[in-house]
C-alpha positions in Angstrom: -71.2 48.4 129.1 -68.7 50.7 128.8 -69.4 54.8 129.0 -68.0 57.0 126.0 -66.1 58.9 129.1 -64.6 55.3 130.4 -64.1 54.1 127.1 -61.8 56.7 126.1 -60.1 56.3 129.1 -59.8 53.1 128.4 -58.3 53.3 125.0 -56.0 55.9 127.1 -55.0 53.6 129.1 -54.1 50.7 125.8 -52.7 52.8 124.0 -50.2 54.5 126.4 -49.5 50.7 127.0 -48.7 50.1 124.0 -46.6 53.2 123.2 -44.6 51.9 126.5 -44.1 48.7 125.5 -42.7 49.9 121.9 -40.4 52.5 123.4 -38.8 49.8 125.6 -35.1 48.7 124.2 -34.9 45.0 123.3 -32.5 43.0 125.4 -30.2 40.2 124.5 -32.2 37.6 126.1 -35.4 39.6 124.4 -34.1 39.3 121.1 -34.4 36.2 118.9 -31.2 34.8 118.3 -29.7 34.4 115.0 -27.6 31.7 113.1 -24.3 32.4 112.7 -23.5 32.3 109.2 -21.0 29.1 108.3 -18.7 28.0 105.4 -17.3 24.8 106.2 -13.7 23.6 104.6 -12.7 20.4 105.1 -10.8 17.7 103.5 -13.3 14.9 104.5 -10.4 12.5 104.4 -7.9 10.1 106.2 -9.9 10.5 109.3 -12.9 10.8 110.6 -13.7 13.6 112.9 -14.5 15.5 110.2 -17.8 13.9 109.5 -18.7 14.8 113.1 -17.7 18.0 112.6 -19.7 17.7 110.0 -23.0 15.9 111.9 -22.4 19.0 114.4 -23.4 21.4 111.9 -26.3 19.9 110.7 -28.1 19.3 113.8 -26.4 22.7 114.7 -28.4 24.1 111.5 -31.3 22.1 112.6 -31.3 24.0 116.0 -30.9 27.4 114.2 -27.6 27.9 115.9 -25.9 28.1 112.3 -26.6 28.6 108.8 -24.4 26.7 107.2 -24.6 28.2 103.3 -22.0 26.0 102.0 -18.9 23.2 102.2 -16.0 23.4 100.1 -13.9 20.0 100.2 -9.6 20.1 99.7 -9.0 17.3 98.9 -8.8 16.4 95.5 -11.2 13.1 95.2 -14.8 13.3 94.0 -16.2 10.5 96.6 -15.6 13.1 99.2 -18.4 15.7 97.6 -21.0 12.4 97.6 -20.2 11.8 101.0 -20.7 15.1 102.1 -24.0 15.2 100.1 -25.3 11.7 101.2 -25.0 13.4 105.0 -26.3 16.1 104.0 -28.9 14.7 102.4 -29.8 12.4 105.6 -30.2 15.1 108.3 -32.7 16.7 105.4 -30.1 19.7 103.9 -29.5 18.4 100.4 -29.7 22.4 99.8 -26.8 23.2 100.9 -24.1 23.9 98.0 -20.9 21.6 98.2 -17.9 22.8 96.2 -14.0 20.5 95.7 -10.9 21.5 95.1 -9.6 20.7 91.5 -6.2 19.8 90.6 -5.1 19.0 94.1 -4.0 16.4 96.7 -6.0 12.9 96.0 -4.6 10.1 97.1 -2.4 8.9 94.1 -0.2 12.6 95.4 -0.4 12.0 98.5 1.6 8.9 97.7 3.5 10.2 96.0 4.5 13.4 98.0 4.5 11.4 101.2 5.9 8.0 100.6 7.3 8.8 104.7 3.3 7.6 105.4 2.9 4.3 106.1 -0.7 4.4 108.0 -3.6 3.5 106.1 -5.7 6.3 104.5 -9.1 5.5 105.0 -11.7 4.9 102.3 -14.9 6.0 103.9 -15.8 8.6 102.0 -16.0 6.3 99.3 -17.2 2.5 100.8 -20.1 4.5 102.4 -21.8 6.5 99.5 -21.4 3.2 97.8 -23.0 1.0 100.6 -26.1 -0.9 99.7 -29.1 -2.6 101.0 -29.9 -6.5 101.2 -31.4 -6.4 97.9 -29.3 -4.4 96.1 -30.8 -0.5 96.5 -28.5 2.1 98.1 -28.2 2.4 101.9 -28.4 6.9 101.5 -30.9 8.3 98.9 -28.6 11.4 98.0 -28.7 13.9 95.0 -25.0 14.3 93.8 -24.5 10.7 93.3 -21.2 11.7 90.8 -18.8 13.3 92.8 -17.0 14.8 89.9 -20.7 17.3 88.7 -19.7 19.1 92.1 -18.7 23.0 91.9 -15.5 24.4 92.0 -14.6 25.7 95.1 -12.8 28.5 94.6 -15.6 29.7 93.2 -18.0 28.7 94.8 -16.2 30.6 97.8 -16.4 33.4 95.4 -20.0 33.3 95.0 -21.2 32.6 99.1 -19.4 35.3 100.2 -20.5 38.2 97.6 -23.9 37.1 98.2 -24.1 37.8 102.1 -23.8 40.8 104.4 -20.9 42.3 105.4 -18.8 40.8 108.1 -21.9 38.1 108.6 -19.8 34.9 107.5 -17.8 32.9 110.1 -15.5 30.6 108.2 -14.6 26.9 109.6 -11.0 25.3 108.5 -10.3 21.7 109.4 -8.3 20.8 106.3 -5.8 22.1 104.6 -5.9 24.8 103.3 -5.8 24.5 99.5 -8.6 26.4 98.8 -8.9 29.1 101.4 -5.5 30.3 100.2 -6.5 29.8 96.4 -9.7 32.5 97.4 -6.8 34.9 98.3 -4.9 34.9 95.5 -8.6 35.1 93.0 -9.1 38.7 90.8 -12.5 40.1 90.9 -15.0 38.3 88.6 -18.9 38.1 87.6 -19.7 37.5 91.9 -18.2 40.4 93.1 -15.7 43.4 92.0 -13.6 42.6 94.6 -10.2 40.6 95.3 -10.1 37.5 97.1 -8.5 38.8 100.0 -11.1 41.9 100.3 -14.5 39.9 100.2 -12.3 38.1 103.2 -12.2 41.0 104.4 -15.3 42.6 104.4 -17.8 39.2 104.8 -16.0 37.5 107.1 -15.6 38.2 110.8 -13.3 35.6 111.9 -12.1 32.4 111.1 -11.7 29.1 113.0 -9.1 26.5 112.0 -8.1 23.1 113.3 -4.5 23.5 112.7 -0.5 23.4 114.1 -0.5 22.3 118.4 0.9 24.7 120.6 1.1 23.2 124.6 3.3 20.0 124.4 0.8 17.0 125.1 0.9 12.9 125.4 0.0 10.8 122.6 0.4 6.8 122.7 3.1 7.5 125.5 5.2 9.9 123.6 5.6 13.8 124.4 4.8 15.4 121.5 6.3 19.3 121.4 4.5 21.9 121.0 5.3 23.5 118.2 5.8 19.7 116.0 4.6 19.0 112.5 1.0 18.8 112.1 -1.2 16.9 109.4 -3.1 19.9 108.0 -0.4 21.7 107.5 2.3 19.4 106.0 -0.2 18.3 103.8 0.2 21.5 102.0 3.1 23.7 103.7 2.7 26.6 100.9 -0.8 27.2 101.1 -1.2 27.2 104.8 1.6 29.6 104.8 -0.2 32.2 102.7 -3.4 31.4 105.0 -1.8 32.4 107.8 0.5 35.7 106.9 -2.2 36.7 105.2 -5.8 36.0 106.6 -7.1 39.6 106.9 -9.9 38.2 109.4 -9.3 37.5 113.4 -8.0 33.6 113.2 -8.9 31.2 116.4 -7.1 28.2 115.9 -8.0 24.6 117.9 -4.3 23.0 117.8 -3.3 19.0 117.4 -3.2 19.0 121.7 -6.6 20.5 122.0 -8.7 17.6 120.3 -6.6 14.5 121.6 -7.8 15.7 125.3 -10.9 15.2 124.4 -11.9 11.1 122.7 -15.0 11.0 120.9 -16.3 7.8 123.1 -16.9 4.5 120.9 -19.4 2.6 123.0 -21.5 5.1 122.5 -21.7 4.8 119.0 -24.2 2.1 119.2 -26.1 3.7 121.9 -26.6 6.6 120.2 -27.3 6.7 116.1 -29.3 3.2 116.9 -32.7 5.3 116.8 -32.8 4.1 112.9 -31.7 0.4 111.4 -28.7 2.4 109.3 -27.6 6.1 110.5 -24.3 7.4 107.8 -22.4 8.3 111.1 -22.0 5.0 112.8 -21.7 3.1 109.6 -18.5 5.3 108.5 -17.6 5.4 112.3 -17.3 1.7 111.9 -16.4 1.3 108.3 -13.0 3.3 109.5 -12.9 1.1 112.7 -12.3 -2.1 110.6 -9.5 -0.5 107.9 -7.9 0.5 111.1 -7.7 -2.6 113.2 -4.7 -3.6 111.2 -2.7 -0.6 112.2 -4.0 -0.9 115.9 -3.7 -4.1 117.2 -5.6 -2.7 120.2 -9.0 -2.7 118.2 -10.7 -6.7 118.9 -14.4 -4.6 118.0 -15.1 -1.9 116.1 -16.9 0.7 117.2 -17.1 0.5 121.1 -13.0 -0.4 121.6 -11.6 2.8 119.0 -12.6 6.0 120.9 -11.3 9.2 118.5 -9.9 12.4 119.0 -11.9 15.8 118.5 -10.1 17.9 116.7 -12.2 19.6 113.7 -15.5 18.5 116.0 -13.6 21.8 118.8 -13.5 24.2 116.1 -16.9 23.6 114.8 -18.0 24.4 118.8 -16.3 27.1 119.2 -17.2 28.8 116.0 -21.3 27.7 116.3 -20.5 28.8 120.6 -17.6 31.5 121.5 -19.3 32.8 124.3 -20.3 29.6 125.8 -16.6 28.8 127.6 -16.2 25.1 126.1 -12.4 27.2 125.6 -10.5 29.7 127.3 -8.4 31.7 124.5 -4.6 32.7 124.1 -3.2 35.9 124.5 -3.7 37.7 120.9 -0.5 36.9 119.0 0.6 35.6 115.6 1.0 32.1 113.9 3.4 31.4 111.6 3.7 28.2 109.6 7.1 26.8 109.7 8.3 25.0 106.7 8.7 21.2 108.0 4.2 21.8 108.7 5.2 23.0 112.3 3.7 25.8 113.9 5.5 29.3 115.6 3.3 31.2 117.9 4.6 35.1 118.9 2.1 37.1 121.5 1.9 40.5 120.3 -0.9 42.9 121.7 -1.6 43.5 118.0 -1.7 40.2 116.5 -4.6 38.6 115.2 -4.1 34.9 115.9 -5.4 33.6 118.8 -5.0 30.0 119.7 -8.1 27.8 121.8 -6.9 26.5 125.2 -8.7 23.1 127.6 -8.7 22.9 131.5 -9.7 19.7 133.2 -12.3 22.1 134.7 -14.2 22.5 130.6 -13.2 18.9 129.6 -16.3 17.2 130.6 -18.8 19.9 129.6 -16.8 20.6 126.4 -17.2 16.5 124.9 -20.8 16.2 126.7 -21.7 19.0 123.9 -20.0 17.6 121.0 -21.1 14.1 122.0 -24.9 15.9 122.2 -25.1 17.8 119.1 -23.6 14.9 117.3 -25.4 12.3 118.3 -28.6 14.5 117.8 -32.0 13.4 115.8 -32.3 15.1 112.6 -35.3 17.8 112.6 -37.2 15.5 110.0 -36.9 12.2 110.7 -34.9 9.6 107.4 
């Protein structure tokens, strides 16, 4: 038993120790990591790198690396909203709000505007949303079975941004610029007393974009010069020009050449997603591959014969982990969107834009990271 004097000494020692611990500064190594608040704006249409990027965001949410505030869709097709809800629900995140553009580009408008495009536009969002088991029941359960009931994308963007702390949101744009251009043009409303541009300036830390191309690259044995017209830009050039010329926070752009340099191996789809009989990512990859067979005679077996560019995945990876050296960066400058959907970068010490750069030493680690994140099983098993 401690005597009174010994007890007093022990108590004083304990109090000094506690005070010392409280006085020590919290370092980056001891401070809990806060998830990155993310808004994901995607066309989720005509290509499947969008859905692999969405899978990454869901697993990053499970890992508490991101807080996916909302998904907004820049393609005017209700099946896109249904599909996003299906994927989010599979990963146990059915609470994530979904918004969709109104009076935007859909399949009919796309064919009318771009009659020169001959490659097939895949219907994977509809086909996977309608997929059924042998007994006729839906393969994937989800809440938003009617995509026309999704919220208006711009209204959702305003509400979501207004509710967040200043300088806390990272916007990821991997489709057309339609939604974000319209957001910039919005007046004050019930959601916020700020107009769109000021709301973005106040709430957004930076934007991570997949658009344009900034270095010469090879595709299908042909040379693609830097600055050539790129899909995400030329589908809605006026909106892209508005966003890149007036967006009030830094922009980090992953060009066409980055995703093309790292292809997601089709052979890994069968192995990495086989922990359940039906997985929406594997089913989507196979559906896309089967639809593309007619345009690509090298595809005999799906999905093993089709390796897919990781365009949109790169923007998600940079947004979530900008300091992990998966990529290097260009010098600061300004990206200008040209009238043909091309892009031009001009260096400037005061420029707010930079594009991602990938060297050979970074490729293997970066691709493996994207594969592992996209294929990580949900925290709550479906």
